[in-house]
Every structure is written in structure tokens, then in C-alpha cells.
TILUMKOL-612157 format. One line per 5 residues: number of its first residue (from 1); for each residue x, y negated, z of N, C-alpha, C. Coordinates in Angstrom, 2 decimals, decimal comma, always signed. Example, Ala and Ser with C-alpha at 12.3 -4.5 7.8 and 13.67 -1.06 7.14 Angstrom:
<rs>
1> +13,19 +5,69 +7,80 +12,30 +4,50 +7,80 +13,20 +3,30 +7,80 | +12,85 +2,25 +7,08 +13,67 +1,06 +7,14 +12,90 -0,03 +7,87
</rs>
This chain:
<rs>
1> -14,59 +34,34 +18,11 -14,33 +34,24 +16,69 -12,97 +34,84 +16,39 | -12,92 +35,66 +15,38 -11,64 +36,28 +15,04 -10,78 +35,32 +14,25 | -9,53 +35,28 +14,63 -8,53 +34,47 +13,92 -8,94 +33,01 +13,76 | -9,56 +32,43 +14,74 -9,93 +31,02 +14,68 -8,70 +30,16 +14,88 | -8,47 +29,23 +13,97 -7,38 +28,27 +14,08 -8,00 +26,89 +14,17
6> -7,60 +26,11 +15,19 -8,11 +24,76 +15,35 -6,95 +23,77 +15,25 | -7,13 +22,75 +14,42 -6,09 +21,75 +14,16 -6,69 +20,37 +14,40 | -5,91 +19,53 +15,08 -6,31 +18,13 +15,26 -5,26 +17,25 +14,58 | -5,74 +16,31 +13,77 -4,88 +15,38 +13,04 -4,97 +14,01 +13,70 | -3,82 +13,37 +13,94 -3,77 +12,01 +14,44 -3,06 +11,15 +13,40
11> -3,76 +10,13 +12,94 -3,15 +9,23 +11,97 -3,70 +7,83 +12,16 | -3,43 +7,00 +11,18 -3,99 +5,65 +11,15 -4,84 +5,53 +9,90 | -5,87 +4,71 +9,98 -6,76 +4,52 +8,85 -5,98 +4,17 +7,59 | -6,22 +4,90 +6,52 -5,56 +4,64 +5,25 -4,37 +5,54 +4,98 | -3,97 +6,38 +5,96 -2,82 +7,26 +5,76 -3,20 +8,64 +5,22
16> -4,48 +8,93 +5,15 -4,91 +10,18 +4,54 -5,10 +11,36 +5,47 | -5,19 +11,14 +6,79 -5,42 +12,26 +7,71 -6,76 +12,93 +7,41 | -7,79 +12,12 +7,19 -9,11 +12,67 +6,86 -9,05 +13,45 +5,55 | -8,41 +12,89 +4,55 -8,29 +13,56 +3,26 -7,54 +14,88 +3,38 | -6,45 +14,88 +4,15 -5,68 +16,11 +4,33 -6,52 +17,19 +5,02
21> -7,29 +16,81 +6,05 -8,14 +17,77 +6,75 -9,19 +18,35 +5,80 | -9,76 +17,50 +4,96 -10,76 +17,97 +4,00 -10,14 +18,86 +2,93 | -8,95 +18,50 +2,45 -8,26 +19,34 +1,46 -7,90 +20,70 +2,05 | -7,42 +20,71 +3,29 -7,09 +21,98 +3,93 -8,33 +22,85 +4,05 | -9,45 +22,26 +4,44 -10,69 +23,03 +4,54 -11,09 +23,58 +3,17
26> -10,97 +22,76 +2,14 -11,33 +23,19 +0,78 -10,47 +24,35 +0,31 | -9,17 +24,25 +0,51 -8,26 +25,30 +0,07 -8,49 +26,58 +0,86 | -8,67 +26,47 +2,18 -8,93 +27,66 +2,99 -10,25 +28,32 +2,59 | -11,26 +27,51 +2,28 -12,54 +28,04 +1,82 -12,36 +28,84 +0,54 | -11,53 +28,33 -0,35 -11,29 +29,02 -1,62 -10,63 +30,39 -1,43
31> -9,99 +30,59 -0,28 -9,35 +31,88 +0,00 -10,27 +32,80 +0,80 | -11,55 +32,40 +0,96 -12,52 +33,26 +1,63 -12,71 +33,00 +3,11 | -12,14 +31,95 +3,63 -12,28 +31,64 +5,05 -13,54 +30,81 +5,32 | -14,00 +30,85 +6,54 -15,03 +29,93 +7,01 -14,28 +28,70 +7,51 | -14,81 +27,52 +7,20 -14,04 +26,30 +7,48 -14,90 +25,16 +7,99
36> -14,22 +24,27 +8,68 -14,76 +22,95 +9,00 -13,61 +21,96 +8,84 | -13,89 +20,83 +8,25 -12,93 +19,75 +8,13 -13,71 +18,46 +8,26 | -13,40 +17,66 +9,28 -14,21 +16,47 +9,51 -13,42 +15,42 +10,29 | -13,75 +14,15 +10,07 -13,12 +13,08 +10,84 -13,98 +12,72 +12,04 | -13,37 +12,05 +12,99 -14,12 +11,47 +14,10 -14,32 +10,00 +13,75
41> -15,55 +9,64 +13,51 -15,82 +8,26 +13,12 -16,07 +7,39 +14,33 | -15,65 +6,17 +14,22 -15,83 +5,16 +15,24 -15,61 +3,82 +14,55 | -15,10 +2,85 +15,24 -14,89 +1,54 +14,62 -13,57 +1,47 +13,86 | -13,18 +2,58 +13,19 -11,90 +2,62 +12,50 -11,82 +1,58 +11,39 | -10,63 +1,12 +11,21 -10,33 +0,22 +10,10 -8,91 +0,53 +9,65
46> -8,51 -0,04 +8,55 -7,17 +0,21 +8,03 -6,13 -0,03 +9,12 | -5,33 +0,99 +9,41 -4,26 +0,86 +10,40 -4,64 +1,26 +11,82 | -5,92 +1,40 +12,10 -6,36 +1,79 +13,45 -6,21 +3,31 +13,63 | -5,94 +3,77 +14,85 -5,82 +5,21 +15,08 -7,12 +5,94 +14,72 | -6,98 +7,07 +14,03 -8,13 +7,91 +13,69 -7,78 +9,36 +14,02
51> -8,80 +10,18 +14,11 -8,62 +11,60 +14,38 -9,46 +12,39 +13,37 | -8,90 +13,49 +12,90 -9,62 +14,40 +12,01 -9,37 +15,82 +12,53 | -10,21 +16,75 +12,11 -10,17 +18,10 +12,67 -10,35 +19,16 +11,59 | -9,79 +20,35 +11,89 -10,04 +21,55 +11,09 -10,31 +22,72 +12,00 | -11,28 +23,52 +11,61 -11,47 +24,86 +12,17 -11,45 +25,79 +10,98
56> -10,67 +26,86 +11,09 -10,56 +27,84 +10,01 -10,61 +29,22 +10,64 | -11,48 +30,08 +10,10 -11,71 +31,37 +10,72 -12,08 +32,43 +9,68 | -11,92 +33,70 +10,09 -12,35 +34,81 +9,24 -13,84 +35,11 +9,44 | -14,42 +34,52 +10,48 -15,85 +34,75 +10,73 -16,57 +33,41 +10,86 | -17,89 +33,48 +10,91 -18,72 +32,28 +10,99 -18,31 +31,42 +12,19
61> -18,24 +30,12 +11,97 -17,89 +29,17 +13,02 -19,19 +28,55 +13,54 | -19,46 +28,75 +14,80 -20,70 +28,25 +15,37 -20,51 +26,95 +16,16 | -19,29 +26,62 +16,51 -19,00 +25,38 +17,25 -19,13 +24,18 +16,30 | -19,75 +23,13 +16,77 -19,90 +21,90 +15,99 -19,60 +20,70 +16,88 | -18,35 +20,62 +17,30 -17,92 +19,52 +18,17 -16,50 +19,15 +17,79
66> -16,02 +18,06 +18,38 -14,61 +17,73 +18,21 -13,78 +18,86 +18,80 | -12,52 +18,86 +18,53 -11,62 +19,90 +19,04 -10,81 +19,30 +20,18 | -11,00 +19,84 +21,37 -10,36 +19,30 +22,56 -9,14 +20,11 +23,00 | -9,06 +21,37 +22,58 -7,93 +22,22 +22,93 -7,41 +22,92 +21,68 | -6,78 +22,14 +20,79 -6,32 +22,71 +19,53 -5,08 +23,59 +19,70
71> -4,90 +24,48 +18,74 -3,66 +25,24 +18,67 -2,56 +24,41 +18,04 | -2,97 +23,54 +17,12 -2,00 +22,74 +16,37 -2,43 +21,28 +16,33 | -1,43 +20,41 +16,37 -1,66 +18,97 +16,21 -0,71 +18,47 +15,14 | -1,24 +17,63 +14,25 -0,43 +16,98 +13,22 -0,43 +15,48 +13,54 | +0,76 +14,90 +13,64 +0,89 +13,47 +13,90 +1,38 +12,82 +12,61
76> +0,49 +12,10 +11,94 +0,78 +11,50 +10,64 +1,66 +10,27 +10,79 | +1,50 +9,54 +11,89 +2,26 +8,31 +12,13 +2,91 +8,41 +13,51 | +4,25 +8,46 +13,52 +4,93 +8,68 +14,80 +4,73 +7,56 +15,81 | +4,30 +6,37 +15,38 +4,02 +5,30 +16,35 +2,87 +5,69 +17,27 | +2,06 +6,65 +16,86 +0,96 +7,12 +17,70 +1,44 +7,91 +18,91
81> +2,70 +8,35 +18,89 +3,24 +9,07 +20,04 +3,21 +8,19 +21,29 | +3,30 +6,88 +21,10 +3,26 +5,95 +22,22 +1,85 +5,41 +22,47 | +1,00 +5,43 +21,45 -0,32 +4,80 +21,55 -1,45 +5,75 +21,94 | -1,29 +7,03 +21,65 -2,35 +8,02 +21,85 -1,73 +9,25 +22,51 | -2,48 +9,91 +23,39 -1,98 +11,16 +23,99 -2,23 +12,30 +22,99
86> -1,31 +12,42 +22,03 -1,49 +13,41 +20,96 -1,39 +14,84 +21,47 | -0,79 +15,06 +22,62 -0,67 +16,42 +23,15 -1,82 +16,81 +24,06 | -2,79 +15,94 +24,27 -3,91 +16,23 +25,14 -4,60 +17,53 +24,71 | -4,65 +18,50 +25,62 -5,32 +19,76 +25,36 -4,58 +20,71 +24,44 | -3,45 +20,31 +23,89 -2,70 +21,15 +22,95 -2,17 +22,39 +23,66
91> -2,54 +23,55 +23,12 -2,11 +24,82 +23,72 -0,62 +25,02 +23,50 | +0,08 +25,44 +24,56 +1,52 +25,61 +24,40 +1,86 +26,81 +23,53 | +0,89 +27,68 +23,25 +1,12 +28,79 +22,33 +1,08 +28,30 +20,88 | +0,61 +27,09 +20,68 +0,52 +26,51 +19,34 +1,76 +25,72 +19,01 | +1,53 +24,57 +18,33 +2,67 +23,74 +17,92 +2,18 +22,35 +17,57
96> +3,14 +21,41 +17,60 +2,88 +20,05 +17,15 +3,80 +19,78 +15,97 | +3,27 +19,11 +14,96 +4,01 +18,74 +13,76 +4,02 +17,22 +13,69 | +5,22 +16,62 +13,67 +5,33 +15,17 +13,69 +6,02 +14,68 +12,42 | +5,43 +13,68 +11,80 +6,03 +13,00 +10,65 +7,06 +12,02 +11,20 | +8,34 +12,36 +11,04 +9,41 +11,50 +11,55 +10,72 +11,84 +10,86
101> +11,58 +10,84 +10,79 +12,94 +11,06 +10,30 +13,86 +11,44 +11,46 | +13,35 +11,31 +12,69 +14,14 +11,63 +13,88 +14,21 +13,14 +14,09 | +15,18 +13,55 +14,88 +15,33 +14,97 +15,21 +14,28 +15,38 +16,24 | +14,09 +16,67 +16,35 +13,16 +17,22 +17,34 +13,55 +16,75 +18,74 | +14,85 +16,74 +19,01 +15,34 +16,35 +20,32 +14,98 +14,89 +20,64
106> +14,93 +14,05 +19,63 +14,57 +12,64 +19,83 +13,06 +12,48 +20,05 | +12,28 +13,41 +19,56 +10,83 +13,34 +19,67 +10,34 +13,87 +21,02 | +11,00 +14,88 +21,54 +10,56 +15,56 +22,77 +10,20 +14,60 +23,91 | +11,01 +13,57 +24,21 +10,67 +12,69 +25,33 +9,34 +11,94 +25,16 | +8,81 +11,89 +23,97 +7,57 +11,17 +23,70 +6,34 +12,09 +23,74
111> +6,54 +13,36 +24,09 +5,45 +14,34 +24,02 +4,87 +14,71 +25,39 | +5,08 +13,86 +26,38 +4,45 +14,00 +27,70 +4,60 +15,39 +28,31 | +5,79 +15,97 +28,18 +6,07 +17,26 +28,80 +5,57 +18,47 +28,04 | +5,10 +18,30 +26,81 +4,60 +19,44 +26,03 +5,71 +20,49 +25,91 | +5,35 +21,75 +26,18 +6,34 +22,83 +26,22 +6,26 +23,79 +25,05
116> +5,37 +23,55 +24,10 +5,23 +24,45 +22,96 +6,21 +24,13 +21,85 | +5,96 +24,73 +20,71 +6,83 +24,54 +19,54 +6,63 +23,14 +18,96 | +7,73 +22,58 +18,50 +7,72 +21,24 +17,91 +8,37 +21,33 +16,53 | +7,65 +20,85 +15,53 +8,16 +20,82 +14,17 +8,16 +19,38 +13,69 | +9,12 +19,06 +12,83 +9,17 +17,73 +12,25 +9,35 +17,82 +10,75
121> +8,92 +16,77 +10,08 +9,16 +16,61 +8,65 +9,21 +15,12 +8,37 | +10,14 +14,72 +7,53 +10,23 +13,32 +7,11 +9,33 +13,18 +5,88 | +8,05 +13,00 +6,12 +7,07 +12,92 +5,03 +7,32 +11,70 +4,15 | +7,88 +10,65 +4,72 +8,20 +9,45 +3,92 +9,23 +9,79 +2,86 | +10,33 +10,41 +3,28 +11,39 +10,77 +2,33 +10,89 +11,77 +1,29
126> +10,18 +12,79 +1,73 +9,67 +13,82 +0,80 +8,74 +13,18 -0,23 | +7,82 +12,37 +0,23 +6,85 +11,72 -0,65 +7,55 +10,78 -1,65 | +8,49 +9,98 -1,17 +9,19 +9,04 -2,04 +10,04 +9,77 -3,07 | +10,73 +10,83 -2,65 +11,57 +11,58 -3,59 +10,75 +12,31 -4,64 | +9,64 +12,88 -4,24 +8,86 +13,70 -5,15 +7,87 +12,90 -6,00
131> +7,30 +11,83 -5,42 +6,25 +11,07 -6,13 +6,62 +9,63 -6,43 | +7,60 +9,12 -5,69 +7,94 +7,71 -5,86 +7,00 +6,76 -5,13 | +6,10 +7,32 -4,34 +5,14 +6,54 -3,55 +4,98 +7,23 -2,21 | +4,59 +6,45 -1,20 +4,44 +7,02 +0,13 +3,00 +7,39 +0,43 | +2,75 +8,68 +0,41 +1,47 +9,26 +0,82 +1,82 +10,37 +1,82
136> +1,78 +10,08 +3,12 +2,22 +11,08 +4,11 +1,35 +12,32 +4,18 | +0,10 +12,21 +3,79 -0,80 +13,36 +3,96 -0,42 +14,56 +3,10 | +0,10 +14,32 +1,91 +0,43 +15,44 +1,02 +1,53 +16,31 +1,61 | +2,69 +15,74 +2,01 +3,70 +16,62 +2,60 +3,25 +17,24 +3,93 | +2,47 +16,51 +4,72 +2,01 +17,07 +6,00 +1,03 +18,21 +5,80
141> +0,24 +18,15 +4,75 -0,68 +19,25 +4,43 +0,11 +20,53 +4,18 | +1,15 +20,45 +3,35 +1,98 +21,63 +3,09 +2,69 +22,08 +4,36 | +3,17 +21,13 +5,13 +3,92 +21,46 +6,35 +3,04 +22,20 +7,36 | +1,78 +21,79 +7,53 +0,93 +22,47 +8,51 +0,55 +23,86 +8,03 | +0,42 +24,04 +6,73 +0,17 +25,39 +6,20 +1,37 +26,29 +6,52
146> +2,58 +25,76 +6,36 +3,79 +26,52 +6,66 +3,86 +26,84 +8,16 | +3,60 +25,86 +9,01 +3,69 +26,04 +10,45 +2,66 +27,04 +10,96 | +1,44 +26,96 +10,47 +0,36 +27,82 +10,96 +0,37 +29,21 +10,33 | +0,90 +29,33 +9,11 +0,83 +30,60 +8,40 -0,59 +30,95 +7,99 | -1,45 +29,94 +7,82 -2,85 +30,18 +7,45 -3,01 +30,95 +6,16
151> -2,07 +30,75 +5,25 -2,11 +31,47 +3,97 -0,69 +31,51 +3,43 | -0,44 +32,42 +2,51 +0,91 +32,47 +1,95 +1,12 +31,27 +1,03 | +2,37 +30,90 +0,85 +2,71 +29,69 +0,12 +2,24 +29,72 -1,34 | +2,36 +30,87 -1,99 +1,94 +30,96 -3,39 +0,44 +30,72 -3,54 | -0,35 +31,29 -2,64 -1,80 +31,08 -2,66 -2,12 +29,62 -2,42
156> -1,46 +29,02 -1,44 -1,67 +27,61 -1,13 -1,37 +26,75 -2,35 | -0,22 +26,96 -2,96 +0,16 +26,14 -4,13 -0,80 +26,35 -5,30 | -1,21 +27,58 -5,52 -2,16 +27,86 -6,61 -3,49 +27,15 -6,38 | -4,00 +27,24 -5,15 -5,28 +26,60 -4,84 -5,18 +25,07 -4,85 | -4,04 +24,55 -4,42 -3,86 +23,09 -4,46 -3,76 +22,59 -5,90
161> -3,08 +23,34 -6,77 -3,02 +22,94 -8,18 -4,43 +22,91 -8,77 | -5,24 +23,90 -8,45 -6,62 +23,94 -8,95 -7,41 +22,75 -8,41 | -7,23 +22,44 -7,13 -7,93 +21,31 -6,52 -7,48 +19,99 -7,16 | -6,17 +19,79 -7,30 -5,66 +18,57 -7,92 -6,12 +18,46 -9,37 | -6,14 +19,58 -10,09 -6,56 +19,56 -11,50 -8,00 +19,09 -11,63
166> -8,82 +19,47 -10,64 -10,22 +19,04 -10,65 -10,33 +17,56 -10,24 | -9,67 +17,21 -9,14 -9,78 +15,85 -8,61 -9,13 +14,80 -9,52 | -8,04 +15,17 -10,17 -7,31 +14,21 -11,00 -7,41 +14,56 -12,49 | -8,56 +15,07 -12,89 -8,74 +15,45 -14,30 -8,49 +14,28 -15,24 | -8,83 +13,07 -14,82 -8,63 +11,91 -15,69 -7,23 +11,29 -15,52
171> -6,44 +11,82 -14,55 -5,08 +11,32 -14,33 -4,13 +12,52 -14,18 | -3,94 +13,31 -15,22 -3,12 +14,52 -15,09 -1,67 +14,25 -14,68 | -1,17 +13,05 -14,90 +0,21 +12,73 -14,51 +0,40 +12,76 -12,99 | -0,68 +12,63 -12,25 -0,62 +12,64 -10,79 -0,41 +14,06 -10,25 | -0,85 +15,04 -10,98 -0,82 +16,43 -10,51 +0,61 +16,91 -10,25
176> +1,50 +16,70 -11,21 +2,87 +17,20 -11,06 +3,59 +16,57 -9,86 | +3,40 +15,28 -9,64 +4,02 +14,62 -8,49 +3,52 +15,18 -7,17 | +2,22 +15,41 -7,09 +1,64 +15,99 -5,88 +2,14 +17,42 -5,66 | +2,21 +18,19 -6,73 +2,69 +19,57 -6,60 +4,15 +19,60 -6,18 | +4,96 +18,71 -6,74 +6,38 +18,64 -6,37 +6,51 +18,27 -4,89
181> +5,64 +17,38 -4,42 +5,66 +16,98 -3,01 +5,33 +18,17 -2,12 | +4,31 +18,93 -2,48 +3,93 +20,11 -1,68 +5,07 +21,12 -1,63 | +5,66 +21,40 -2,78 +6,74 +22,40 -2,84 +7,94 +21,96 -2,02 | +8,31 +20,68 -2,11 +9,43 +20,16 -1,35 +9,13 +20,21 +0,15 | +7,92 +19,84 +0,52 +7,54 +19,82 +1,94 +7,61 +21,21 +2,57
186> +7,22 +22,24 +1,82 +7,28 +23,59 +2,34 +8,71 +23,98 +2,74 | +9,69 +23,38 +2,08 +11,10 +23,68 +2,37 +11,69 +22,75 +3,43 | +11,05 +21,63 +3,69 +11,64 +20,60 +4,54 +11,19 +20,62 +6,00 | +10,23 +21,45 +6,35 +9,76 +21,50 +7,74 +10,89 +22,00 +8,63 | +11,13 +21,27 +9,72 +12,21 +21,67 +10,66 +11,61 +22,02 +12,01
</rs>
């Protein structure tokens, strides 16, 4: 498959990892890509570890399985660094993105020897400053688009505004906060 990008999301139930994976698939689809965005279901409940996945490609995607060797991993909740092997199968040519207020140097010892690129973003601070509420998935969605280079930032923001306008048609006040969060997150990835 040409230009296939595989992303694995690690979060906890209720943090929006599934929603972020589905939004990323929707936005990439709107730009003409072939996409998959899906969660791994099990006995998940609020707060339990969950996994979600994305495949994005310029050509038809024929694989229909979980992603075991992703190019990119997004860690929505840094407590999962101790609870789950988030680097399992992660290609060192790819990258890991961790939601944390800690520095990259403080995160490295928790990544089981991973030698690839490491990015961090304080999604809590970004979300609180831009929206006044903590929704980690919104800043992480922007951050993974920045890290992967899946699409240019203007296209991403335009498609997200269209998606939010549709999803929040009855609550237009939510759109501006979400857009501000995305814009801030694009600048805050370290």
C-alpha cells in the first residue's frame, strides 16, 4: 500500500481515544484518503485501558485487523506508560506522542528502551486554556496530525471546522473552543 500510515491510540475509557481515531479517519477521508478508524472492544468501562486504531492510505486498505506494528502511537493518559506496553511493535522510524506535562527526558525511562522519536504535549493545559474543560482527545488529535504530517495544518483546521459545525450544529458555542484547542495544540507539540 502506498503511503500507508498506521496509528495506535492508548487511552482510558471516557477520555476520547475512540472519538479522536474516528475524527481523524473522517477528516482524512474528506481529503481523499482511504481510511480506517476503529476501537478494540472488550470489557472496557470508564477508566479502563482501551485501544483505538487508524489506517490512512492513498490506496485501498485491504487489512482488517488490529495494528500490531504501528508507525505512530498516541498515549492519551500517561499513567498507561506503567500499565500497558505502549511501545509494543512501535517502529523506531515512527514516533510516540505522549500527553504529559513532563519533559521528553522524564518520559524516556518509561518507554522500555524505545529508540524512535518522542513527542509530548500537555493536553490538559492546552484544553483548559482553550476550552475551560479537560478533553485530552482534541489537542492530541491536532498533535498527531502535526507529528505525522498526514495533511497540512490549514486543510486539517478547515476540515475539522466543517466536522464540528456538523456535529455541534445545535451547540455552536462549542465550535470556537474546539477550534482554539486545535490551533493551540498545533503550536504546543514538543
